[in-house]
C-alpha positions in Angstrom: -0.1 -0.1 0.0 1.5 3.0 -1.2 -0.6 5.6 0.7 -1.9 7.5 -2.4 -5.6 7.3 -3.0 -7.2 5.1 -5.6 -7.6 6.6 -9.2 -10.9 7.7 -9.8 -13.0 5.3 -12.2 -14.5 7.1 -15.4 -17.9 8.4 -14.7 -17.4 8.4 -11.1 -18.2 11.8 -9.1 -15.4 13.5 -7.2 -15.5 13.2 -3.4 -17.5 15.8 -1.8 -15.6 19.1 -0.8 -15.0 19.6 3.1 -17.5 21.6 4.7 -15.5 24.7 5.1 -15.0 24.7 1.3 -18.6 24.3 0.7 -19.6 27.2 3.1 -16.6 29.8 2.0 -18.9 31.1 -0.7 -21.9 31.4 1.4 -19.8 33.3 4.0 -18.3 35.5 1.3 -21.7 36.4 0.0 -23.1 37.2 3.7 -19.9 39.3 4.3 -20.1 41.2 0.9 -23.7 41.9 1.5 -23.0 43.4 4.9 -20.4 45.7 3.7 -22.7 46.6 1.0 -25.4 47.6 3.5 -22.6 49.5 5.7 -21.6 51.5 2.6 -24.8 52.4 1.6 -25.8 53.7 5.0 -22.9 55.7 5.2 -23.4 57.1 1.8 -26.9 57.9 2.5 -26.1 59.5 5.8 -23.6 61.6 3.9 -26.1 62.9 1.4 -28.6 63.5 3.9 -26.2 65.8 5.9 -26.5 68.3 3.0 -30.2 69.1 4.2 -28.8 69.2 8.0 -29.6 72.5 9.7 -26.6 74.6 10.8 -26.0 75.7 14.4 -23.3 78.1 15.4 -20.4 76.3 17.5 -17.5 77.1 19.3 -14.1 75.1 19.2 -13.5 74.0 22.6 -9.9 72.4 21.9 -8.3 69.7 20.0 -6.5 66.4 20.9 -3.6 64.9 18.8 -4.0 61.2 18.2 -1.0 58.9 17.2 -1.9 56.0 14.7 0.0 53.2 12.8 -0.7 53.0 9.4 -0.5 49.7 7.3 2.9 50.8 5.7 6.1 48.5 5.9 7.9 51.3 7.9 5.5 51.1 10.7 6.2 54.8 11.3 3.4 56.5 13.4 1.3 59.3 11.9 -0.5 62.0 14.0 -3.6 63.8 13.2 -5.6 66.4 14.9 -9.3 65.8 16.4 -11.3 69.0 16.7 -13.7 69.1 19.9 -16.7 71.5 19.6 -19.8 72.6 21.5 -23.0 73.9 20.1 -26.4 74.0 21.1 -29.9 73.2 19.4 -33.3 74.6 20.8 -31.3 75.7 23.9 -29.9 72.3 24.8 -26.1 72.1 24.7 -24.1 69.3 23.0 -20.6 68.4 22.4 -18.9 66.7 19.6 -15.7 65.7 17.7 -16.9 64.2 14.4 -15.2 66.1 11.4 -16.9 64.4 8.5 -19.2 61.4 7.6 -16.5 58.6 6.6 -13.8 60.3 8.2 -14.8 60.3 12.0 -12.9 62.7 14.0 -9.8 63.1 11.8 -9.7 66.9 10.9 -5.9 67.4 9.9 -4.7 64.2 8.2 -1.6 62.7 8.8 1.6 64.4 9.9 4.9 62.8 10.8 5.3 64.4 14.0 3.1 65.4 16.8 3.9 69.3 16.9 2.9 69.3 13.1 -0.3 67.8 13.7 -1.0 70.1 16.7 0.1 73.5 14.6 -2.3 72.4 11.7 -5.1 71.9 14.2 -4.5 75.1 15.9 -4.3 77.0 12.5 -7.4 75.5 11.1 -9.6 75.7 14.3 -8.4 77.9 16.7 -9.5 77.4 20.4 -12.7 79.7 20.9 -13.1 80.3 17.4 -16.8 79.9 15.9 -17.6 77.1 13.4 -20.5 75.9 11.5 -21.9 72.8 12.9 -24.3 70.7 10.8 -26.6 68.3 13.1 -29.0 65.7 12.5 -32.5 67.1 13.1 -33.7 63.8 14.4 -30.8 63.1 16.6 -29.0 66.5 17.1 -25.9 65.0 19.0 -24.9 63.4 15.4 -23.2 66.4 14.1 -20.5 67.3 11.7 -18.2 70.3 10.9 -18.2 69.2 7.0 -21.1 68.0 4.9 -21.4 65.5 2.6 -19.8 61.9 2.4 -16.0 61.6 2.4 -14.2 59.4 -0.1 -13.7 56.8 2.8 -17.4 56.0 2.8 -17.1 54.3 -0.5 -14.4 51.2 0.9 -17.3 49.1 2.6 -18.8 49.5 -1.0 -15.7 48.6 -2.8 -15.0 45.8 -0.2 -18.6 44.3 -0.6 -18.3 44.3 -4.2 -15.1 42.3 -4.3 -16.3 39.8 -1.6 -19.4 39.1 -3.6 -17.2 38.8 -6.9 -15.0 36.2 -5.0 -18.0 34.4 -4.0 -19.3 34.2 -7.4 -15.9 32.9 -8.6 -16.1 30.5 -5.7 -19.4 29.0 -6.6 -18.6 28.6 -10.2 -15.4 27.0 -9.4 -17.2 24.6 -6.9 -20.0 23.7 -9.8 -17.0 23.2 -12.0 -15.4 20.7 -9.9 -18.8 18.8 -9.2 -19.3 18.4 -12.9 -15.8 16.8 -13.3 
């Protein structure tokens, strides 16, 4: 006995694929649909924000955040987050969300903390007035910049790629099953 599987006879069916192999296209499909839904919600919120009312806000400060990007050099990047206060119908709110899809990152990436701090202070000086756009149905949900940032398209793109991969896996499995 050599340990090799016996040769398949002509006309016989191949052995069934392992359970994970059979489920992989289904997982990819569900994952892709979820990502498409997230992308659609972000895009809808971004476009809806064009109709949000404006409130006068005040910059209460900023904080500098260090992040490591997915680059090979693993050097940190720093960005500024803007903290602001505003009121709607006499009720006070505070926020740090800059834009939909961009979150609180208001200044972009800088190689040093001091550069990020300088940029944040120049763009949004403490106690300066800013336009705050808030969701009329949920006034605590606010941004300083209306619209969807380009990053809102990332879940949509990943969802489409996942679904394309699922289609390929389904077709590949069908070809294997047909011999």
